[in-house]
C-alpha angles and dihedrals in degrees: 000000000000091000091050092048090053092049091051091049090050092053090048092052093048091052089055088062122085114297094262089071092059099054104287117176131263111219117202112202127194109197147167102259096233088077099042102095095050093044093048091055091048092044092054090060091042089056091050092053099040108020090232111136118222122202120190129207101192115189138144117291088249091057091045087059091048093050095048091048089050090059099248110166122237136159095223134016125199118184145132114315097239092054094043091051089053093051090049090055087052090055096245096131131067103258113266097014100101110099138155111265111169147338133213131199133199120279136186121250119202138167112284109272097026116121125205132185106234096156096111138028091247093049089049092049089050092051091054093044093050094048115100092209137019135185139194134162123292114240094238099080098071093245125125103217092086092054091049092044087059091048090052091050088050092049088053089052092239106115095111096030095061104026094103093057099046116109112188119226116223091202134018098240093047093052094049092045088061089054091050089053092049094244091118125031105203137022131192112212141141108292090234090058097056118127107024097148132052113261095031126113136191107245090191141269123303114258115285091242091068101025120125119199136207109215118208128201131197124219140170115232119232088240090069102095093179106041098163095097092048091049091049089053089053091050089052090052091053099047115115091242089064095058097090090058092053092045092051089052092053094250130126114218112217139181095048 
């Protein structure tokens, strides 16, 4: 009797602790890395409120696709819409769980303290024409910002005009490190990925008239047999109180 009473008391005490102590979930998220910083900040608060732990594997959209095709198991996948739609057609998601989550446009990275006028298409064109050197991501890394940076340059009518001063960045941090050192004046990257090196600042987005977005969807894989925790995390991401975190990260939450 005494032993049973002690056991019951121990269980009671454990369940007075934060939810993690009483069997809270662990949510493993595979995501396009442009969203990782914002989602980690939101997930930290989500964990405090629910006890559910969230672990992110942030990689390029191309690598998200490779990992899903390889059969790696996650509770939640967040990647570019086109890729997510293809996986839905292949039957990899739980029916009805694919939804828009966020989008990100191209922004301008500069050395800390440098100011640029990006308020109009013409002022943005002038900024790029005046710059002695420009960088954006190489296409070999599996990311999408390099593709969209090229589209923005084309929308500005500057593909030929600036081609001789473009130095492609093999990786995001390396390209921005060159900006911080003063070796390159301007970088075009996803807004959510500026800054990624000390001494770099976000000058702002390019004007809406020439902007190009990457749209991201969330979906729950069919391998997730208990999707409630993942769905609760998505609901947390979409709540109005989360919007300032998305805004600060240069991301626009959609599908609320």
